[in-house]
N, C-alpha and C positions, 0 to 999 in steps of 0.2 A: 467468324463472330463479328457482329456489327459493333459500331462505336457505342450505341446505346446500351447494348448488353455488357460491354466492357466497363462502361461508366457505372452501371448498377452493381456489377461484381466488385468493382473497386470500392464503392460506397459500403457494400455489405462487408467486405474484408476489413475496412478501416473501422467500422462500427464494432465488429467482432474483436478486433485487436484492442480497441479502447475498453471494451467491456471486460476482456481478459485481464488487462493491466489493472483496471479498477478492482476487479474481484481478487486478484493476487494481493494488491495492497491492503484491501479490507481484511483478507485472511491473515496477513502478517500482523496487522494492528491488533486483531482479535487474539492471536496467539501471544503477542507481547503483553496484552492486557490480562490474560489469564495466568500469567506467571505468578508464583507465590509473592505475597506482599513484602517478604523480608529480603527479596533479591535486590542487591545493590552492586553496582560496578564501580570499582575504584581504579582510576588510572592517573598516575602522576599528581597526587594530592587533590584530585577532583572526584568526589563521590556523587554518582548520579543515580537516584532511585528510579526503578522501572515502573513506578506507579505515579499517579497524579494527573492533574489537568494541564491544559496548555498554559494556563496562567502560572503554574508552578515551574514552568521551564524558563521563565524570564530571568 
């Protein structure tokens, strides 16, 4: 296998890995977003709703 072929295979592999990670993260965010609106987690006097925008997380 030539160096050029290895380079292109490595680029393809890294792009596929990045796409897979992005897809997994997007899927998990969508699953979290689709939970019922009344779902709330309470741990040690801190209740965090599972819905809302990024500004609500401040």
